[in-house]
N, C-alpha and C positions, 0 to 999 in steps of 0.2 A: 490652358491645354486648349482649349476649342480655337482658340487663335491660332496655337501652333499650326493642327490639323486644318484650320479652315486656309492656312497659307501653301502647306504641300498638298495639297486636297485639288487648289485653284493655279497652282505656279506654270505649272504644262500647260496652262491657255497663255503664259503670256509671251507675245508674240510680236514679230517687230517686220515692219518693212524692211526688205533684202536685195547677181550680176547673178571609105571606097567597100561603094555599093557591088550589090552582085546583082546577074540579070533576075534573079528569083525574087526583085526586091523592087517596088512601087513606087515612085517621086511624085513629091508636088511637080504638075508641071504647065507652063501653059496648052493647054490642048487649044482646037480649032474651036469650039464653044465655049470656052474661057478657062479660067483656072480651076483648076478638080486636084484632090488630094483619094489618091485607092489607096488599099489597104495594102497591108505588107504580107510578106508570104505566111501562108499561116504553120506551113512545115522548117520555118527557116533554123537553123543548128542556130542552139547553146554554144554562146562565148562565154569563153573566159573575159577576164577585166584587162588585162593587158589586148585583146583580140579588140574589146570593145571601142579603147581609145585609140586603137591602133585605126581603126575602120572610122570613127564620128568623131574625134576630136577635131579635124578641121570644120564638122560642120559648124562648132560654137563659137560666137563672136564674143568680142568685147566691144563696151559700149560705154563711150565717156559722153557727158553732156556738158552744157555750160549756159547759163542761164543769166541775164544781164535782170536786178533787182532794182530799184528807185524806192525809196520810202522815208516818208517826213520824220524827222528826228524825234522821239517818244513813239511813234508807233510804234510797239514792243510785238503788237500783233503781226502784220508782213516783218517778220523776222528772215531775215536774206537764210538764215541756215535751214527755212524749213519745219515741218512739221514731220516728214516719216521721209524714206529712203535713203542712201548712203550719198553724205556728199560733206562740201566744207564749203565757207566763203573766204572771201576777203573784199576790204572796201577803204572809200575813206570819205572824208567831208565834203560836201557840195552845196555853199548855202546852206540854205534852211531844211535838205536832204539830205541823204546817202544814198551812195551806188555802189551796191554788190555786185561782183561774179563770182554767181554759185557753180558751183562744179559737183557735179555727181558721176556714177560707175554704177555699170549692170554688165547683165550677158543681152547674149540672143543667140536665134538657134535659122543657119542658113536652110530656107527651103523651096529654094529654088537654085539651077544654077547661074540662074543671069542675074541674080541679084536680091531676092527677096529675101528679107527675113522677120521675124520673131520676135517679141520679147514682150515683157508686162508694159501695160500705160501709163505706172506709177516712176518707171527706169527713165518713160523720156518726158512725160507729161510738163507743159512749159517750158522745154528747152530754147532756145535763140539757134543754137548748133552742136548735130551731132555725128559725133564722130566713131567711127567705126572702122576695128584691126582684122581683118582676117590671115590665122595662120594657114605657112603652106605645110607642106608636107615635108619641108625642112625646118622647119618650126621660124622661117623668117616671114613677116607678117605684114601683110601690102593694109595701109591707113587708105580711108576710102570716107567721103562727107556724106551723110546719109538724107533720104528727106522720110515725109512721111505723109505714107500710103494713107491707111485709115487707124481708126482707137477705135476703145469699146471700154471708158472710165468703169461701167459695172461689172461689164468681165475682166477690169484688170490688163488686156491685152492693147497689142500694136503687132501691124504691121508697116516696116522702113524697106527703102529700097536704093541702093547704090548700085552703079554704072557697074557693075563689072562679067567676067562669064568665068564659064567654065570651071563654077565654085564644085565646092563635095555639100552635096544637098541631103538632109538627114530623110530618114524612113522613119512613118510615124506608124506607131500599132495602133493594138486595141488598147485602152485602157481602162476597159472592161471586165478583160480577158485577165488584169494582172489577177495574182495569188500572195496572200499575207504568206513572207517568209519568201519569198523568191528575192533573186536574187536583183541589186539596182545601182544603176551609176552614173553617178551627177559629177556633168562638166559646164565649168566654168568660170569666172573669176571673181571670187573671193579678193573680198579690201578692196576694188580697183586696180590692184596688182599683180595679179598670177592669171596670167591670161594663158585658158587653155587647162587650170587644177581639175586633177580628176580625183572624185574620192569614191568610195567603194560601200555598200551595205546590202538591207535587206527591205522589200516591200514592208513598215507597217503595220499599217494598218489603209486602211479605205471607206470612202463619205464622210472625212470627219466633218464636221459644220463648224467653221469659224468666221469669223468678221472683224475686218479690218476695215476701218475708215466707212462704214457704210458698204461696206465690199463684201457679201456673202458666197463662199468657196466651198465645195462639197469635197473640200481637199485629198491627194493621197500626203499620205503621212511615210517620210524612209529615216531610218538614222545613219545615212550617207548625211558625212559631215559638209552642211551649209550656213554658209557663213553674208556678211553685205558683201552688194556686189555681184553675187551669184543669181540674182532678180531675172528671171526671164533667162535664162540657160534652162538645161534638160535636162529631164530625169528620164534614165534609157532601161529599160528592160532586160530581162537574159540574152536576146538575140540583137543586142545593138539598134532596137526600135525603140525614138521618142515616143513616150508614154503621159510626158509630164512637164509643165512650164511651172521652172521652179518661183515660189512666190513671197516662201516668209519661213522665217525661224523662230526657234524658242530663244526669244531674248533673254531666258535666268540665268544665273549663275549657278543656283542646285538644279538645274535641267540640262544637258545634256542629249543628243540624240534625237533632236527634232525637228528635224525640215517638213514641206509641206510643198507641193506642185497642185499645179492648176490640170485635173484631167483631158486629156486628147477631145476627149470624144465629146466632149462638152463645147470646145472652141472649133470645132474642124471646118464645119458649115457658114460658123461665122469668119471666119480666117477668105475661106473663096470667097464670100459676100466681100469684103473690105477690097480685094483686090479687082473682083469681077465689076461691082455697082459700090462702090464706098458711100453713095449718099441713102442706099438701103440699110445702111447700120445707124438707126437713131438718133443713139447718145453719141456718134463722134462731132458734131456739132458744139458749140460753146456751151457751155452751163456754168452752175453756179452752186457751189456746196455748202451748206454752212458747217463748218468743222472745230469743235470745241478740244481736238488734243486729246483725244483719249484712243486707247485700244484696250475692246470689250470684248468679253466672254459671256453667253448667258450664264445664269444658277438657276439651273432647271429644280422642279421639282424630286426628279429623286436626290438631286444631290441637298437641296433644300432638307429635307430628309433624313439624309445619310451622315450627315453637319451641323448640321442644329442651325441655319441661318436662312437666310430669307431672300424668296425669291427675288430675282432680281436681274440686274446686270453687274457683273465687276470687272471692275478698272484694271487691267492689268500694267499698264503701261500708262502715262502721261507726260504729255510734249513738252518739252521745254519753253518757256515763255507765250504757254497757248492761255485760252480763256480758263482751262483746265486749270494749269497749274497757277492766274492768278485768282481763283477762285477756293484755290485752297483744296482741289482736290488728293489723293494719292492713291499709290497704286494697294487694291486690299477692297478699298471704299468698293459700299456696290448702291447702286444705286438704286431705287426702290418707286420714288414719286419724281416725276417732272414737270414745272408749269401745274402746278391740279390735280394732276393723274400719276395717275398708277402707270408705272413702271415696271411688263414684266421678264420682257427679252428684250434683245439688243434692236428688233422691227419695230416693238411699240417706240423705243426710244426716238429714234428716225423719224418715224412717225411724226411724232408729238414736236419733236424739231424743228421739222422744215415749217411748222405752222408758226415757228416764234421770226419779229421781228427783229433784224440789226439795232444794236443797242438797246435790247428791253433788257432789267435786271429779271430773271427768271427765279423761283425758287426751287431748290433741287432736292430732295431726301435722299440723305445715302444711311446705310450701315455701318457702320465705323467701328469692328471690334467688340460684338452686338452691341452696342448705344447707336440708337437713332435722333439724328441731328439733320439740319436742314440749313441749307446754306446758299448762298443768289450768285448765281451766276449769269456774267454777261454776255446776251448774246453777241458774237462779231461778225464782221460783215462776209458773206460768201465767200468764196474763194472763187474767183475765175477763170474757167479751165478753158483752153481753144488748142481743138487737137485738129483741125484744118488749115490752120495756118500759122507753120510756127518757123 
């Protein structure tokens, strides 16, 4: 029975990675002294879902990416299907190597009439080609090739630029002013096929801390439907203002109505700096990161006491063909030790992991259904991320 309680207590933490303004509204625009964001009108009227869709549906774009991946036969870690995101691949043998074209899909938000677009970094990271589909008032789409202006891996946002004029730029609201229970609307590109899809719900929670692939976000939770491909799309408040960038969704078949967005107040300044002074964004240059291939959530002391399980890091997803899968890790395992050190939260795990050497075999202590065991995981080569030269 305790195992069942554990499953249902933590299953909601299972996440994946996921795609007409008025004179009283201020928009993101190119000013003489740089690109700035002004606040929306505090007295803006409350709109119906239909009115919000009519006003801002053309402010959200669909994004498709293409990436050429070459890897040696038998090198399963460098899988062309990737660890996270929404995409697929196809390939053919080429001598001692395989070459794949990996395709992905996501969403983006138009933030200026002349073609600046905000999205998630994980939507476009590593892409060789980025295609943007802009919807017109008559639902006819125009296709553009996009260039990358700047990106932040640690905040999971990126800014693109397309050669366009007269676009319907979205207006940004104040995410700190949101109240639990107020209406919310999500617009994006679910499954990479339904451009401009609109779903509605409420603001379910605020400042929900979650960690996916070493990125921690104090997220907004909504019950408006979010699906793969919605990543990078917009969460709108009841006034039709963008208050969040869609980031993740529940991946559990047992749980519905859980989607997460990055609060805009946490990234407004960063977006402006990406456009005005890209070099000032510290983590936008090439870097590397050891990815074990797990999605995790903290088991806090309160959860530990309530459900009689150890403090540590709960595994809510194990990626196919990852180092974690090869080591035998499973969804539901709780990591309590790594490389001879105790693990009490995801930050501790990430700090210990960063000290390891690729190729080393490292012991990992886990709790599996109440039984402690030690497994060995081989530290993979870091994943290279080039965010400045796609």
